[in-house]
N, CA, C and O atoms as a printed pandas DataFrame, in Angstrom:
     atom_number atom_name residue_name chain_id  residue_number  x_coord  y_coord  z_coord
0              1         N          MET        A               1   -1.317   16.404    4.648
1              2        CA          MET        A               1   -0.502   16.710    5.796
2              3         C          MET        A               1    0.974   16.539    5.483
3              4         O          MET        A               1    1.813   16.794    6.346
4              5         N          GLY        A               2    1.310   16.118    4.285
5              6        CA          GLY        A               2    2.710   15.989    3.920
6              7         C          GLY        A               2    3.390   14.752    4.465
7              8         O          GLY        A               2    4.618   14.695    4.528
8              9         N          LEU        A               3    2.606   13.756    4.860
9             10        CA          LEU        A               3    3.185   12.528    5.415
10            11         C          LEU        A               3    3.235   11.436    4.354
11            12         O          LEU        A               3    2.408   11.391    3.444
12            13         N          SER        A               4    4.193   10.587    4.488
13            14        CA          SER        A               4    4.338    9.421    3.631
14            15         C          SER        A               4    3.876    8.183    4.403
15            16         O          SER        A               4    4.002    8.155    5.627
16            17         N          PRO        A               5    3.351    7.171    3.735
17            18        CA          PRO        A               5    3.007    5.931    4.447
18            19         C          PRO        A               5    4.195    5.346    5.215
19            20         O          PRO        A               5    4.004    4.676    6.230
20            21         N          ALA        A               6    5.396    5.590    4.746
21            22        CA          ALA        A               6    6.591    5.084    5.437
22            23         C          ALA        A               6    6.803    5.770    6.785
23            24         O          ALA        A               6    7.546    5.261    7.625
24            25         N          ASP        A               7    6.154    6.929    7.005
25            26        CA          ASP        A               7    6.275    7.649    8.277
26            27         C          ASP        A               7    5.379    7.077    9.380
27            28         O          ASP        A               7    5.570    7.385   10.557
28            29         N          VAL        A               8    4.408    6.250    9.006
29            30        CA          VAL        A               8    3.410    5.751    9.956
30            31         C          VAL        A               8    3.971    4.596   10.777
31            32         O          VAL        A               8    4.653    3.713   10.257
32            33         N          ARG        A               9    3.667    4.626   12.079
33            34        CA          ARG        A               9    4.064    3.561   13.007
34            35         C          ARG        A               9    2.856    3.159   13.844
35            36         O          ARG        A               9    2.077    4.015   14.264
36            37         N          LEU        A              10    2.703    1.892   14.080
37            38        CA          LEU        A              10    1.706    1.402   15.024
38            39         C          LEU        A              10    2.415    1.161   16.339
39            40         O          LEU        A              10    3.514    0.608   16.374
40            41         N          GLN        A              11    1.778    1.581   17.422
41            42        CA          GLN        A              11    2.370    1.412   18.748
42            43         C          GLN        A              11    1.390    0.692   19.654
43            44         O          GLN        A              11    0.175    0.840   19.520
44            45         N          ARG        A              12    1.928   -0.086   20.572
45            46        CA          ARG        A              12    1.157   -0.879   21.523
46            47         C          ARG        A              12    1.533   -0.461   22.937
47            48         O          ARG        A              12    2.711   -0.308   23.259
48            49         N          TYR        A              13    0.512   -0.277   23.782
49            50        CA          TYR        A              13    0.788    0.031   25.187
50            51         C          TYR        A              13    0.937   -1.283   25.942
51            52         O          TYR        A              13   -0.010   -2.068   25.999
52            53         N          ASN        A              14    2.095   -1.536   26.517
53            54        CA          ASN        A              14    2.375   -2.819   27.171
54            55         C          ASN        A              14    2.060   -2.811   28.672
55            56         O          ASN        A              14    2.457   -3.721   29.400
56            57         N          GLY        A              15    1.343   -1.775   29.128
57            58        CA          GLY        A              15    0.990   -1.673   30.538
58            59         C          GLY        A              15    1.878   -0.709   31.304
59            60         O          GLY        A              15    1.520   -0.255   32.390
60            61         N          ALA        A              16    3.041   -0.396   30.737
61            62        CA          ALA        A              16    3.969    0.531   31.385
62            63         C          ALA        A              16    4.460    1.616   30.430
63            64         O          ALA        A              16    4.762    2.730   30.856
64            65         N          ALA        A              17    4.539    1.291   29.138
65            66        CA          ALA        A              17    5.072    2.241   28.160
66            67         C          ALA        A              17    4.563    1.872   26.766
67            68         O          ALA        A              17    4.077    0.765   26.534
68            69         N          TRP        A              18    4.687    2.824   25.853
69            70        CA          TRP        A              18    4.346    2.573   24.455
70            71         C          TRP        A              18    5.540    1.943   23.760
71            72         O          TRP        A              18    6.674    2.384   23.943
72            73         N          GLU        A              19    5.290    0.918   22.967
73            74        CA          GLU        A              19    6.358    0.295   22.189
74            75         C          GLU        A              19    5.982    0.326   20.711
75            76         O          GLU        A              19    4.856    0.002   20.335
76            77         N          VAL        A              20    6.943    0.719   19.885
77            78        CA          VAL        A              20    6.727    0.783   18.444
78            79         C          VAL        A              20    6.751   -0.630   17.889
79            80         O          VAL        A              20    7.674   -1.398   18.160
80            81         N          LEU        A              21    5.737   -0.963   17.116
81            82        CA          LEU        A              21    5.657   -2.284   16.497
82            83         C          LEU        A              21    6.235   -2.228   15.082
83            84         O          LEU        A              21    6.152   -1.190   14.426
84            85         N          PRO        A              22    6.816   -3.325   14.605
85            86        CA          PRO        A              22    7.280   -3.348   13.219
86            87         C          PRO        A              22    6.069   -3.156   12.303
87            88         O          PRO        A              22    5.121   -3.940   12.350
88            89         N          THR        A              23    6.105   -2.118   11.476
89            90        CA          THR        A              23    4.961   -1.739   10.654
90            91         C          THR        A              23    5.354   -1.718    9.190
91            92         O          THR        A              23    6.352   -1.101    8.817
92            93         N          ASN        A              24    4.564   -2.398    8.355
93            94        CA          ASN        A              24    4.822   -2.449    6.912
94            95         C          ASN        A              24    3.589   -1.991    6.158
95            96         O          ASN        A              24    2.463   -2.151    6.628
96            97         N          VAL        A              25    3.816   -1.415    4.970
97            98        CA          VAL        A              25    2.713   -1.066    4.083
98            99         C          VAL        A              25    2.337   -2.329    3.317
99           100         O          VAL        A              25    3.152   -2.876    2.575
100          101         N          GLU        A              26    1.108   -2.788    3.497
101          102        CA          GLU        A              26    0.607   -3.987    2.823
102          103         C          GLU        A              26    0.140   -3.637    1.411
103          104         O          GLU        A              26    0.446   -4.356    0.460
104          105         N          SER        A              27   -0.602   -2.530    1.272
105          106        CA          SER        A              27   -1.030   -2.053   -0.040
106          107         C          SER        A              27   -1.261   -0.555    0.043
107          108         O          SER        A              27   -1.480    0.000    1.120
108          109         N          ASN        A              28   -1.208    0.089   -1.119
109          110        CA          ASN        A              28   -1.308    1.532   -1.172
110          111         C          ASN        A              28   -2.013    1.925   -2.466
111          112         O          ASN        A              28   -1.524    1.623   -3.555
112          113         N          THR        A              29   -3.163    2.598   -2.355
113          114        CA          THR        A              29   -3.870    3.119   -3.519
114          115         C          THR        A              29   -3.980    4.630   -3.358
115          116         O          THR        A              29   -3.463    5.191   -2.391
116          117         N          THR        A              30   -4.638    5.281   -4.281
117          118        CA          THR        A              30   -4.808    6.731   -4.170
118          119         C          THR        A              30   -5.750    7.102   -3.033
119          120         O          THR        A              30   -5.714    8.236   -2.554
120          121         N          ASP        A              31   -6.602    6.162   -2.585
121          122        CA          ASP        A              31   -7.577    6.446   -1.532
122          123         C          ASP        A              31   -7.229    5.853   -0.171
123          124         O          ASP        A              31   -7.600    6.417    0.859
124          125         N          TYR        A              32   -6.528    4.734   -0.153
125          126        CA          TYR        A              32   -6.295    4.011    1.095
126          127         C          TYR        A              32   -4.872    3.476    1.190
127          128         O          TYR        A              32   -4.228    3.194    0.179
128          129         N          VAL        A              33   -4.400    3.344    2.415
129          130        CA          VAL        A              33   -3.151    2.651    2.694
130          131         C          VAL        A              33   -3.470    1.599    3.748
131          132         O          VAL        A              33   -4.064    1.913    4.780
132          133         N          VAL        A              34   -3.079    0.359    3.496
133          134        CA          VAL        A              34   -3.307   -0.733    4.441
134          135         C          VAL        A              34   -1.963   -1.108    5.050
135          136         O          VAL        A              34   -0.991   -1.364    4.339
136          137         N          PHE        A              35   -1.928   -1.134    6.383
137          138        CA          PHE        A              35   -0.697   -1.451    7.106
138          139         C          PHE        A              35   -0.807   -2.821    7.746
139          140         O          PHE        A              35   -1.900   -3.300    8.045
140          141         N          GLU        A              36    0.358   -3.449    7.954
141          142        CA          GLU        A              36    0.434   -4.733    8.644
142          143         C          GLU        A              36    1.475   -4.602    9.738
143          144         O          GLU        A              36    2.496   -3.936    9.565
144          145         N          SER        A              37    1.207   -5.248   10.874
145          146        CA          SER        A              37    2.135   -5.189   11.986
146          147         C          SER        A              37    2.083   -6.487   12.773
147          148         O          SER        A              37    1.091   -7.214   12.718
148          149         N          GLN        A              38    3.142   -6.773   13.497
149          150        CA          GLN        A              38    3.213   -7.923   14.384
150          151         C          GLN        A              38    3.161   -7.425   15.819
151          152         O          GLN        A              38    3.792   -6.420   16.148
152          153         N          THR        A              39    2.411   -8.120   16.686
153          154        CA          THR        A              39    2.332   -7.731   18.084
154          155         C          THR        A              39    2.468   -8.957   18.976
155          156         O          THR        A              39    2.071  -10.060   18.602
156          157         N          SER        A              40    3.026   -8.751   20.142
157          158        CA          SER        A              40    3.196   -9.859   21.088
158          159         C          SER        A              40    1.951  -10.065   21.940
159          160         O          SER        A              40    1.865  -11.046   22.678
160          161         N          GLY        A              41    0.989   -9.156   21.848
161          162        CA          GLY        A              41   -0.251   -9.291   22.600
162          163         C          GLY        A              41   -1.189   -8.164   22.251
163          164         O          GLY        A              41   -0.789   -7.175   21.636
164          165         N          PHE        A              42   -2.431   -8.313   22.642
165          166        CA          PHE        A              42   -3.420   -7.297   22.338
166          167         C          PHE        A              42   -3.601   -6.363   23.526
167          168         O          PHE        A              42   -3.638   -6.792   24.679
168          169         N          SER        A              43   -3.713   -5.087   23.217
169          170        CA          SER        A              43   -3.900   -4.063   24.227
170          171         C          SER        A              43   -4.301   -2.787   23.513
171          172         O          SER        A              43   -4.658   -2.822   22.336
172          173         N          ARG        A              44   -4.248   -1.673   24.202
173          174        CA          ARG        A              44   -4.485   -0.399   23.537
174          175         C          ARG        A              44   -3.394   -0.174   22.504
175          176         O          ARG        A              44   -2.246   -0.580   22.685
176          177         N          PHE        A              45   -3.780    0.484   21.411
177          178        CA          PHE        A              45   -2.783    0.787   20.394
178          179         C          PHE        A              45   -3.007    2.191   19.865
179          180         O          PHE        A              45   -4.072    2.778   20.062
180          181         N          ALA        A              46   -1.997    2.725   19.193
181          182        CA          ALA        A              46   -2.067    4.054   18.613
182          183         C          ALA        A              46   -1.392    4.031   17.235
183          184         O          ALA        A              46   -0.451    3.277   16.984
184          185         N          ILE        A              47   -1.908    4.876   16.372
185          186        CA          ILE        A              47   -1.307    5.084   15.063
186          187         C          ILE        A              47   -0.579    6.419   15.134
187          188         O          ILE        A              47   -1.198    7.454   15.380
188          189         N          THR        A              48    0.735    6.399   14.919
189          190        CA          THR        A              48    1.548    7.602   15.055
190          191         C          THR        A              48    2.414    7.785   13.819
191          192         O          THR        A              48    2.383    6.961   12.905
192          193         N          THR        A              49    3.188    8.866   13.790
193          194        CA          THR        A              49    4.132    9.093   12.704
194          195         C          THR        A              49    5.513    9.388   13.276
195          196         O          THR        A              49    5.670    9.685   14.460
196          197         N          GLU        A              50    6.483    9.300   12.418
197          198        CA          GLU        A              50    7.858    9.586   12.815
198          199         C          GLU        A              50    8.116   11.079   12.895
199          200         O          GLU        A              50    9.106   11.489   13.502
200          201         N          ARG        A              51    7.266   11.903   12.309
201          202        CA          ARG        A              51    7.453   13.353   12.310
202          203         C          ARG        A              51    6.855   13.977   13.509
203          204         O          ARG        A              51    6.922   15.196   13.668
């Protein structure tokens, strides 16, 4: 799809709006990319891109 792991963002729904969480690439292989993020609470989440 032409996306880079750096384009990926994790977002959390806070009950009123989606908020982008700080997202880092933890590891990256030819088959998988593992992301890490910090959240202030658990709720619905989405994996999105900057493009």
